[in-house]
C-alpha positions in Angstrom: 166.6 124.6 185.5 167.2 127.0 182.7 166.9 126.5 179.0 170.2 127.6 177.4 168.8 127.2 173.8 172.3 127.0 172.4 173.1 130.5 173.5 176.9 129.9 173.2 176.3 129.9 169.5 173.8 132.7 169.6 176.2 134.9 171.5 178.5 134.9 168.5 175.7 135.9 166.2 173.9 138.7 168.1 175.1 142.1 169.0 175.1 143.1 172.6 171.7 144.9 172.5 169.9 142.0 170.8 171.6 139.5 173.1 170.6 141.4 176.2 167.0 141.4 175.0 167.2 137.6 174.3 168.6 136.8 177.7 166.1 139.2 179.4 163.2 137.3 177.8 164.6 133.9 178.8 165.2 134.8 182.4 161.9 136.6 182.6 160.1 133.5 181.4 162.0 131.2 183.8 161.0 133.5 186.8 157.4 133.9 185.7 156.9 130.1 185.2 158.6 129.3 188.5 161.6 127.6 187.0 163.7 130.0 189.1 162.0 129.9 192.4 160.7 132.9 194.4 163.4 134.1 196.8 166.3 132.6 194.8 169.5 134.5 194.7 170.6 135.6 191.3 174.2 134.6 190.6 175.7 136.7 187.8 178.7 134.4 187.2 176.4 131.3 187.1 174.0 133.0 184.6 176.9 134.3 182.5 178.2 130.7 182.2 174.7 129.2 181.6 174.0 131.6 178.8 177.5 132.0 177.5 177.5 135.8 177.6 179.5 138.6 179.1 178.4 140.4 182.3 177.5 143.6 180.4 174.4 142.3 178.6 173.5 140.2 181.6 173.5 143.2 184.0 171.3 145.1 181.5 168.8 142.2 181.6 168.9 142.1 185.4 168.3 145.8 185.6 165.2 145.5 183.4 163.9 142.6 185.5 164.2 144.8 188.6 162.1 147.4 186.7 159.4 144.8 186.2 159.4 144.0 189.9 160.6 140.4 189.3 163.9 140.9 190.9 164.7 142.9 194.1 168.0 144.2 195.2 168.9 143.2 198.7 171.7 145.1 200.6 174.9 143.0 201.0 173.2 140.1 199.1 172.5 141.2 195.6 169.5 140.5 193.4 166.9 137.9 194.4 163.7 136.7 192.7 160.8 138.6 194.3 158.8 136.7 196.9 155.8 138.6 198.1 154.5 138.2 201.6 150.9 137.4 202.2 150.1 141.1 202.9 152.0 142.3 199.8 150.2 139.8 197.6 146.8 140.8 198.9 147.7 144.4 198.2 148.6 143.5 194.6 145.2 141.8 194.2 143.4 144.8 195.7 145.1 147.1 193.1 144.1 144.6 190.3 140.5 144.5 191.5 140.2 148.2 191.4 142.1 149.0 188.2 141.1 146.0 186.1 137.5 146.7 187.1 137.9 150.2 185.7 139.6 148.9 182.6 136.7 146.5 182.0 134.1 149.3 182.3 136.1 151.4 179.8 136.5 148.4 177.5 132.7 147.9 177.4 132.4 151.5 176.2 135.4 151.6 173.8 136.2 148.2 172.3 135.1 147.8 168.7 132.9 144.9 167.6 135.9 143.4 165.9 138.0 143.6 169.1 135.2 141.8 171.0 135.0 139.1 168.4 138.8 138.7 168.7 138.3 138.4 172.5 135.8 135.5 171.9 138.4 133.8 169.8 141.0 134.2 172.6 138.6 132.4 175.0 138.0 129.6 172.4 141.8 129.1 172.3 141.9 128.9 176.1 139.1 126.3 176.1 141.0 124.0 173.7 144.2 124.0 175.8 145.2 120.6 177.0 145.9 121.6 180.6 142.5 123.3 180.8 140.8 120.3 179.4 142.4 118.2 182.0 141.4 120.6 184.7 145.0 121.1 185.9 145.7 124.7 184.8 144.6 127.7 182.8 146.1 128.9 179.5 148.9 131.2 180.4 150.3 132.7 177.2 151.0 136.4 177.5 150.1 139.5 175.6 147.4 139.2 172.9 146.6 135.7 174.0 145.9 136.9 177.6 142.2 137.7 178.3 143.1 140.3 180.9 145.7 141.9 178.8 143.3 142.3 175.8 140.7 144.0 178.0 143.2 146.4 179.5 144.4 147.3 176.1 140.8 147.7 175.0 140.2 150.2 177.7 141.9 152.8 175.6 143.6 154.3 178.7 147.3 154.5 178.1 148.2 155.3 181.7 146.2 152.3 182.9 147.8 150.1 180.2 151.3 151.2 181.1 150.8 150.3 184.8 149.0 147.0 184.3 150.5 145.8 181.0 154.1 147.0 181.6 155.2 147.8 185.1 153.1 145.1 187.0 152.2 142.7 184.2 154.9 140.0 184.6 154.7 140.1 188.4 150.9 139.6 188.2 151.5 136.7 185.6 153.9 135.1 188.0 151.3 134.7 190.7 148.5 134.0 188.3 150.4 131.0 187.0 151.4 129.9 190.5 147.7 129.8 191.7 146.1 128.7 188.4 146.5 125.0 189.3 144.2 125.1 192.3 141.5 122.4 192.0 138.4 123.6 190.2 139.8 127.1 189.7 140.6 126.9 186.0 137.0 126.1 185.0 135.6 128.6 187.4 137.9 131.3 186.0 136.9 130.4 182.4 133.2 130.7 183.2 133.8 134.0 184.9 135.7 135.2 181.8 132.8 134.3 179.6 130.3 136.3 181.8 132.7 139.3 181.7 132.9 139.1 177.9 129.1 138.9 177.6 128.8 142.1 179.6 131.3 143.8 177.5 129.6 142.7 174.3 126.3 144.0 175.7 128.1 147.4 176.3 127.1 147.2 180.0 130.1 148.8 181.6 128.7 148.8 185.1 128.1 145.0 185.0 131.4 144.3 183.3 133.3 146.2 186.0 131.3 144.4 188.8 132.0 141.0 187.3 135.8 141.7 186.8 136.0 142.9 190.4 134.3 139.7 191.6 136.5 137.6 189.4 139.7 139.0 190.9 138.2 138.9 194.4 137.6 135.2 193.9 141.3 134.8 193.0 142.3 136.8 196.0 140.2 134.4 198.2 142.1 131.6 196.6 145.4 133.1 197.6 144.2 133.7 201.2 143.1 130.0 201.4 146.5 129.0 200.2 148.3 131.0 202.9 145.9 129.7 205.5 146.6 126.1 204.5 150.4 126.7 204.6 150.1 128.2 208.0 148.1 125.3 209.3 150.6 122.8 207.9 153.6 124.6 209.5 154.5 122.9 212.8 154.3 125.3 215.7 157.4 125.7 217.8 156.9 124.6 221.4 158.5 126.4 224.3 160.7 124.8 226.8 158.9 122.3 229.0 
């Protein structure tokens, strides 16, 4: 389930601060990619054995993951991987629709020509991705390789960037990855990204904001269809005859 990456050896070579960062990144990636399933209980003894580390650095990593909303602390149970309800997930998409729309408008006003050229290169990288070419997923690297991340950074609004690229970023990525494999959605999303980029390049902030809001609203509808399908496939309990 988890990639240990020879951490027993690494533990002897890294100081506690560096080791905590390393373990934090590994567990974060496992959660975001779904290798540790939503709702899973986090066992500190098991993770300590898996990574060959002491409980101190592990607890530091867990505390940081709680700060990123990837883990939640449940009374009398301990830490679990977050599993948003339908209503909570829709609320998250509503926040994204509003704030990323604003970020897109600001990016159209503030991004340099060089930054826009870089954004085009990001989309070219996405287009060459094998999973995208096969129509089974969208390129999901984080940070500077993430179209949404680059636009938010390009907005020049530090408060907006802190919220969307720090506090909520990995939680959003977790669900973007989960729903990116929906049939036809990868190519639809790519086309939407191109239209957004064209509006930014034209310095049309109003259109860029509108297109980003529509893009995220389309993703939200995808989520709603998923929950509807799950509900329809769940057998209804019958009462006593």
